[in-house]
C-alpha positions in Angstrom: 90.9 92.8 74.1 90.7 94.1 77.6 92.1 97.5 77.9 95.9 98.3 78.5 96.3 99.7 82.3 97.1 103.4 82.6 96.6 104.6 79.4 95.0 107.7 77.9 92.3 108.7 79.0 89.2 108.8 77.0 87.9 111.9 75.9 84.5 111.7 77.3 82.7 114.9 78.8 83.4 114.5 82.9 86.8 116.6 82.5 84.9 119.2 81.3 84.0 120.4 84.7 85.3 117.9 87.3 88.0 119.8 89.8 91.8 119.7 88.5 92.8 116.1 90.0 95.3 116.8 93.1 99.2 117.2 92.0 100.4 113.2 92.5 103.7 111.4 91.2 104.9 107.7 91.1 105.8 105.8 93.9 110.0 106.0 93.7 112.1 104.3 96.1 111.4 102.3 99.3 108.1 103.6 101.0 106.0 101.9 104.4 103.0 102.2 105.4 100.5 100.1 107.2 97.8 99.5 104.5 98.4 99.6 100.9 95.4 100.0 98.6 95.9 99.1 94.4 93.1 101.0 92.7 92.5 104.9 92.8 88.7 104.6 91.9 85.8 104.8 94.1 86.2 101.7 95.9 90.2 102.4 97.2 89.4 106.2 97.5 86.2 105.3 99.8 88.5 103.0 101.8 91.0 105.0 102.1 88.7 108.2 103.5 87.5 106.4 105.6 90.9 105.1 107.1 92.5 108.3 106.9 89.6 110.1 109.4 90.1 107.4 111.8 93.9 108.2 111.9 95.1 104.8 109.6 98.2 105.1 107.4 97.2 104.6 104.1 98.8 104.4 100.8 97.2 104.2 97.7 98.6 103.1 94.4 97.0 103.2 90.4 98.4 102.2 87.3 97.1 105.1 85.6 95.5 108.8 87.3 92.8 109.1 89.8 89.3 107.5 88.2 91.1 106.4 85.5 89.0 103.1 85.0 85.0 102.5 85.8 85.1 105.2 88.4 85.5 108.2 86.1 84.0 106.9 83.2 80.5 105.1 84.2 77.3 107.0 83.4 77.2 108.9 86.9 74.2 107.3 88.3 74.1 106.7 92.0 71.3 103.8 92.5 69.9 101.9 95.4 69.7 98.5 96.1 71.6 95.3 94.3 71.1 93.4 91.1 68.5 92.0 93.3 65.6 92.0 94.8 65.4 92.0 98.7 64.0 88.7 99.1 66.9 87.1 97.1 69.4 88.9 99.4 67.9 87.3 102.5 67.7 84.0 100.9 70.9 83.8 100.0 72.7 85.5 103.0 70.1 84.4 105.5 67.3 86.7 107.6 69.9 88.5 109.6 72.8 89.1 107.5 70.7 89.6 104.2 68.5 92.0 106.0 71.7 93.9 107.0 72.8 93.8 103.6 69.6 94.6 101.9 69.6 98.1 104.1 72.9 98.9 103.9 72.8 98.3 100.1 69.6 100.5 99.6 70.4 103.4 101.5 73.6 103.3 99.8 73.1 106.2 97.9 72.6 108.2 101.4 76.0 107.6 102.3 77.4 109.2 99.3 74.9 111.9 99.3 76.5 112.2 102.9 79.8 112.3 102.0 79.3 115.1 99.7 77.5 117.2 101.9 79.9 116.8 104.9 82.8 117.1 103.0 81.6 119.5 100.7 82.6 117.5 97.1 82.2 119.5 94.2 81.1 116.8 91.7 77.1 118.1 90.5 75.7 116.1 93.1 71.6 115.8 92.9 69.7 113.3 94.5 66.7 113.5 92.1 65.9 109.9 91.9 66.1 106.5 90.1 63.6 104.9 87.5 63.4 101.7 86.7 61.3 101.6 82.9 60.0 98.6 82.3 60.3 98.2 78.4 57.7 95.6 77.6 54.6 94.4 79.8 56.4 91.5 80.9 58.4 93.6 82.8 55.7 94.6 84.9 54.8 92.3 87.4 58.1 91.7 88.5 58.8 95.3 89.5 55.3 95.7 90.9 56.5 92.7 93.2 59.9 94.9 93.9 57.9 97.9 94.7 55.8 96.2 97.0 59.0 94.5 98.9 60.6 98.0 98.9 57.6 99.9 100.6 57.4 96.7 102.9 61.1 98.3 104.1 59.9 101.9 103.9 61.7 102.8 100.7 60.6 105.8 99.3 59.1 104.3 96.2 56.2 105.0 93.9 54.9 103.2 90.5 54.5 105.5 87.4 52.3 104.3 84.7 52.6 105.1 80.7 51.5 108.6 81.3 53.7 109.3 84.4 57.0 107.7 82.7 56.1 110.0 79.7 55.8 113.0 81.4 58.9 112.6 83.8 61.1 110.9 80.9 59.7 111.9 77.7 59.8 108.6 76.2 57.6 105.9 76.1 57.6 102.9 78.5 55.0 100.4 79.8 55.6 101.7 83.6 58.2 102.2 85.8 59.2 102.4 89.7 61.0 105.4 91.1 63.5 105.3 94.4 64.1 108.6 95.3 66.4 107.7 96.7 69.0 107.7 94.3 70.4 110.7 91.9 73.5 111.7 90.2 76.6 112.9 89.8 80.1 113.7 87.4 81.9 110.4 88.4 85.2 111.8 87.7 84.6 115.0 89.9 83.7 112.7 92.6 86.5 110.4 92.6 89.1 113.1 92.0 87.3 114.9 95.1 87.6 111.6 97.3 91.5 111.8 96.6 91.2 115.5 97.5 90.0 115.3 101.0 91.8 111.7 101.6 95.0 112.9 101.1 93.6 115.7 103.5 93.2 113.4 106.1 96.4 112.0 105.9 96.0 109.5 103.1 99.1 108.9 100.0 98.3 108.3 96.8 100.7 107.5 94.0 99.2 107.6 90.1 101.2 106.0 87.5 102.6 103.4 89.8 101.6 100.0 88.6 101.7 97.3 91.2 103.9 94.5 89.5 104.3 92.2 92.2 103.5 91.3 95.5 105.5 89.3 98.1 105.6 88.7 101.9 108.9 89.5 103.4 110.1 89.9 106.7 106.1 89.8 108.0 104.9 92.4 105.5 103.8 92.3 102.5 106.0 93.8 99.6 104.5 95.8 96.4 106.7 96.4 93.7 106.3 98.8 91.2 108.7 100.1 88.2 110.5 102.3 90.3 109.7 101.4 93.8 108.5 99.2 96.4 105.8 99.9 99.3 105.9 97.5 102.1 102.3 97.1 104.1 100.9 94.9 106.8 97.6 94.9 104.8 96.9 95.1 101.1 93.0 96.4 99.6 92.9 95.0 96.3 90.6 97.3 94.5 90.9 96.5 91.3 87.5 95.6 90.1 87.2 95.3 86.2 91.1 96.3 85.6 91.7 93.3 88.2 95.1 92.0 85.8 97.8 89.3 86.8 99.0 90.4 89.9 96.3 88.5 91.5 95.2 86.2 88.4 92.8 84.0 90.2 90.7 87.3 91.3 91.0 88.3 87.8 89.5 85.5 86.7 86.4 85.3 89.2 84.8 88.3 87.3 83.8 89.1 84.0 85.2 92.6 82.5 82.2 93.8 80.5 82.3 97.0 78.4 79.9 99.5 78.8 79.8 102.6 76.7 78.4 106.1 77.1 77.5 108.9 74.3 76.9 112.2 75.5 75.5 115.2 73.7 76.4 118.9 73.6 73.9 120.9 76.2 70.3 120.8 75.0 68.1 123.2 73.9 65.9 124.7 76.4 62.7 122.7 74.6 64.4 119.7 74.6 65.6 119.9 78.1 61.9 120.4 79.3 60.7 117.4 77.5 64.0 115.0 78.4 64.4 114.0 82.0 62.8 117.2 82.8 62.2 116.0 86.6 66.4 115.7 87.1 66.1 111.4 87.6 68.3 109.3 86.3 66.9 106.2 84.7 68.1 102.7 84.1 66.1 100.7 81.9 64.9 96.6 83.0 65.6 93.9 80.9 68.3 92.2 79.2 70.6 94.4 77.3 69.1 97.5 77.9 70.2 101.4 78.2 70.7 103.8 80.7 70.5 107.6 81.1 70.6 111.0 82.7 70.9 114.9 82.2 73.9 116.3 83.5 74.0 119.6 85.2 75.1 121.3 81.9 71.9 119.8 80.2 73.8 117.2 78.5 72.1 113.6 77.9 74.6 111.0 79.0 73.2 107.9 77.2 74.9 104.7 78.1 74.8 100.6 77.2 76.3 98.0 76.2 79.0 98.2 73.8 81.4 96.3 71.7 84.6 94.0 73.8 87.1 96.2 72.9 88.5 100.0 73.7 86.7 102.4 71.6 86.4 106.1 71.6 84.2 108.5 69.6 80.5 108.9 69.1 81.0 107.3 65.7 81.8 103.9 67.7 78.6 103.4 69.4 75.9 104.0 66.6 73.8 101.4 68.3 73.3 104.1 71.4 73.1 106.9 69.1 70.3 105.1 67.3 68.3 103.9 70.5 68.5 107.3 71.5 66.9 109.0 68.7 64.3 106.2 68.8 63.3 107.6 72.5 63.2 111.2 71.7 63.0 112.0 67.7 63.4 115.6 68.1 67.0 114.5 69.0 69.2 113.8 65.8 73.1 111.7 65.5 74.7 115.5 65.2 73.6 116.3 68.7 75.8 113.8 70.1 79.3 115.4 70.7 81.1 112.5 72.8 81.5 108.8 73.1 84.2 106.3 75.1 83.8 103.5 76.9 85.1 101.2 79.7 85.2 98.1 81.8 83.0 96.9 84.8 82.8 93.9 86.5 80.5 91.2 86.4 80.2 88.2 88.8 78.2 85.0 87.6 75.8 85.2 90.5 75.1 89.2 90.0 76.4 89.8 94.1 79.6 92.2 94.8 82.0 89.5 96.0 84.2 90.0 99.1 87.6 88.2 99.8 89.8 87.5 102.3 92.3 84.9 101.0 95.1 84.8 103.5 95.6 87.6 106.3 96.4 90.5 105.3 94.8 90.5 101.9 91.5 91.8 101.2 89.7 92.5 98.0 85.6 93.7 96.7 85.2 93.6 93.6 81.8 93.1 91.4 79.4 95.5 91.2 77.4 94.3 88.2 76.6 98.2 87.0 76.0 99.7 90.4 79.5 101.1 91.0 79.1 104.5 92.3 77.0 103.5 95.5 78.2 100.1 95.8 81.9 100.9 95.4 81.8 103.7 98.5 79.9 101.2 100.3 82.2 98.4 100.1 85.0 100.9 100.6 83.7 102.0 103.8 83.2 98.2 104.6 87.2 97.5 103.5 88.2 100.4 106.0 86.3 98.8 108.4 87.7 95.0 108.2 90.8 96.8 108.2 90.3 99.0 111.8 89.7 95.5 113.3 85.9 95.1 112.2 85.0 91.2 113.0 83.7 89.1 109.7 80.6 88.2 111.2 79.7 92.2 111.4 80.8 92.9 108.1 77.8 93.4 105.3 79.1 90.7 103.5 80.7 87.4 104.6 84.2 86.6 102.4 83.5 83.9 100.0 86.6 81.6 98.5 87.5 82.8 95.0 86.4 80.9 92.1 87.5 81.2 88.9 84.9 81.1 86.7 84.7 78.6 84.3 86.2 79.1 80.7 86.9 82.8 81.7 90.0 82.7 78.9 86.5 83.0 76.3 84.8 85.6 78.3 84.5 88.0 74.8 83.3 85.1 73.2 80.5 84.4 75.7 79.7 88.1 76.4 79.0 88.7 73.2 76.6 85.7 72.8 75.1 86.6 75.8 74.2 90.5 74.5 72.9 88.5 71.1 70.5 86.6 73.4 69.7 89.3 75.6 68.5 91.7 72.8 66.4 88.9 71.2 64.5 88.7 74.2 64.3 92.2 75.0 62.8 92.6 71.1 60.2 90.1 71.8 59.6 90.9 75.3 60.7 87.6 76.9 
């Protein structure tokens, strides 16, 4: 099942150190705004901040609390680039638009860390680099080809052989590539801090205000919630993996894949010096792989795929705990204290999607596991578009909505894909 919108926030570790959320309330009665944003995650809050900075009247609605969805639950990685290599991006979007998207996507971490520095966001941000790790030798040639492309683009990347990988991670890999522009942060703290700054610039945020209806009336869009209505010239959908039937075709255009994370207590100094000693984040390049980092408190925050239903607590994710203990035999299952999951949005072509199906309606969804940097970037692009930037000058051209065939069976399809991917990883295919 998908997770009910606005339910209890999972008991992860991010809330232990994140700043307290700003005071918000549900929407009561009738209100008006120039732009309404549905979703108080990173996409919606980035859009709200960039709009508010330009003096634009903006109001955000969310069914839960700030950062309630994937924005407050993800692995906290700030990764450069898209799922596909630059050459594929340029073939897909053309040499001019493709090159523009490549440049922005690979520089997206700089946008995040610039926002952190410029606005003084308290979110444990560290730009220590992103490592792509090869779990098998079959992945080395494609990764080396990617590195050659990145060097051509002037990216600050370097190759890590098996010895360098072990020195950096404490684990054994066939090889890897580090992009030094990547990094990490506490994603719930980042979401709350974006909200704080956006409201300080004039944005309004209503939480526990699920948008339940949308209709056109008297030349404006009218959004209904349980206790009020919001009239707006523009409506931005920033709902990603939690898109619901309010816009059903958008919901059916992405697959809400569940991703899970387990976290340890703060590691002892001796272990901490061995595990990710240089402060990078890492994700494995394979089919069904894991990703991890050590946070500011010295906790190992370790993620990967999970079962296709909401779950909470370490016991719900034994595969992740087992994998972490395989990588670092000095760890034991007793070291893990927290576990949670949530929904990300995957697209059939592995690209984020931008939609403008009618005047005044906008959406950006489908970050395919690269949500922190790409959601920040696409939120800015939504703000630019709402502010009047021409389509041709945006990073992504709008595309027609194409619901995924057989979407109702997404859970079975994802389970089968995970099983296939694990077999391929096991045999290095």
